[in-house]
C-alpha distance (Angstrom), angle and dihedral (degrees) to the residues before:
residue distance angle dihedral
M1 . . .
G2 3.71 . .
K3 3.79 91.3 .
L4 3.83 93.6 60.1
P5 3.79 114.4 97.2
K6 3.73 115.7 -113.0
I7 3.77 112.3 -105.2
E8 3.72 116.9 -137.1
E9 3.73 119.8 -132.0
F10 3.77 117.4 -90.5
K11 3.76 110.4 -117.4
I12 3.76 121.9 -164.0
P13 3.73 116.8 -149.2
E14 3.72 113.9 -109.2
G15 3.86 113.3 -90.0
Y16 3.81 92.3 8.9
F17 3.81 96.5 134.6
E18 3.79 92.7 43.5
Q19 3.82 90.9 55.6
L20 3.83 95.9 39.4
P21 3.88 97.8 84.8
D22 3.81 91.0 49.8
Q23 3.83 91.1 48.5
I24 3.80 92.4 49.9
M25 3.81 93.1 46.6
G26 3.79 89.9 47.9
S27 3.79 92.5 53.5
I28 3.81 92.3 53.9
K29 3.78 110.7 90.4
T30 3.74 114.8 -141.4
N31 3.75 112.5 -143.0
R32 3.76 110.1 -161.6
T33 3.81 93.5 -177.9
N34 3.81 90.0 71.7
T35 3.78 91.0 60.8
W36 3.77 96.8 57.5
M37 3.81 91.6 39.5
R38 3.78 89.5 56.3
Y39 3.79 90.9 52.3
A40 3.79 91.2 47.2
A41 3.80 92.2 49.2
T42 3.78 91.7 49.6
I43 3.82 92.3 49.6
A44 3.84 89.9 47.3
L45 3.81 90.7 50.8
F46 3.79 93.0 50.8
L47 3.82 92.3 45.8
S48 3.78 93.0 49.7
A49 3.81 92.2 47.0
G50 3.84 89.7 49.4
L51 3.78 92.4 49.1
W52 3.80 91.6 47.5
V53 3.80 91.4 51.9
L54 3.81 91.4 45.1
Y55 3.77 98.4 47.4
S56 3.84 101.8 28.7
P57 3.77 112.3 124.2
Q58 3.75 111.8 -103.1
I59 3.76 124.2 -165.7
D60 3.77 111.3 -127.8
S61 3.77 105.7 -146.2
E62 3.82 91.2 -166.4
N63 3.82 90.3 67.2
L64 3.81 94.7 49.4
S65 3.76 122.3 89.3
M66 3.80 117.9 -126.6
D67 3.79 91.2 -104.6
D68 3.79 92.5 49.9
E69 3.79 91.3 48.9
V70 3.80 92.3 48.9
N71 3.81 90.3 48.4
L72 3.77 89.5 50.1
Y73 3.79 91.1 54.7
I74 3.83 91.0 46.5
D75 3.82 94.4 47.1
S76 3.81 91.4 49.6
Q77 3.83 87.7 51.3
Y78 3.77 90.8 -123.1
W79 3.79 90.2 124.4
T80 3.79 127.6 35.2
A81 3.78 127.9 -151.5
E82 3.81 89.3 -100.0
D83 3.79 90.0 55.0
I84 3.80 92.0 53.1
L85 3.79 93.5 47.8
S86 3.83 91.7 47.7
M87 3.83 90.3 54.4
A88 3.82 94.9 47.0
E89 3.76 121.6 99.5
N90 3.79 91.6 -142.1
P91 3.84 111.5 22.7
D92 3.81 92.4 174.5
E93 3.80 90.1 62.7
I94 3.80 90.7 53.1
L95 3.81 91.9 48.7
D96 3.81 90.8 48.2
Q97 3.80 90.3 51.2
I98 3.83 91.4 50.3
I99 3.78 91.4 48.8
N100 3.85 91.1 49.3
E101 3.80 90.7 49.9
E102 3.80 93.3 48.6
F103 3.80 97.6 40.3
P104 3.81 110.3 25.5
E105 3.79 114.2 -159.6
G106 3.80 93.0 -137.1
E107 3.80 93.3 72.5
G108 3.82 91.5 66.7
L109 3.78 96.7 -113.1
W110 3.79 92.2 130.9
E111 3.78 97.9 38.5
Q112 3.78 100.6 63.9
E113 3.74 118.0 129.6
E114 3.74 117.2 -106.7
Q115 3.75 113.0 -103.7
T116 3.75 128.9 -164.7
W117 3.72 110.7 -122.8
F118 3.76 99.1 -170.1
């Protein structure tokens, strides 16, 4: 311990802590341009949100036919094929229509002669 240098007492200048808040507040720069820019940005945000709500395209379901509305639900993946079939009065009719559209009988797909494959 004898090898350690002797530390002198710390002395605080007189009135230091009384003047400290004023010195800190004086070193802070007040930027008044930020205040009006914040207000302008807020107003611009509200105006753009209002215009977006006012002019956003809305789908009028009254003008859509039933088929168009169903296709819209299917395309948006809100409904699946199982949902459509479960809501139909006659799901077999819908399935027959799909099969006829995919594989028309006129092309001779159903009229092929039976062949023995063994």
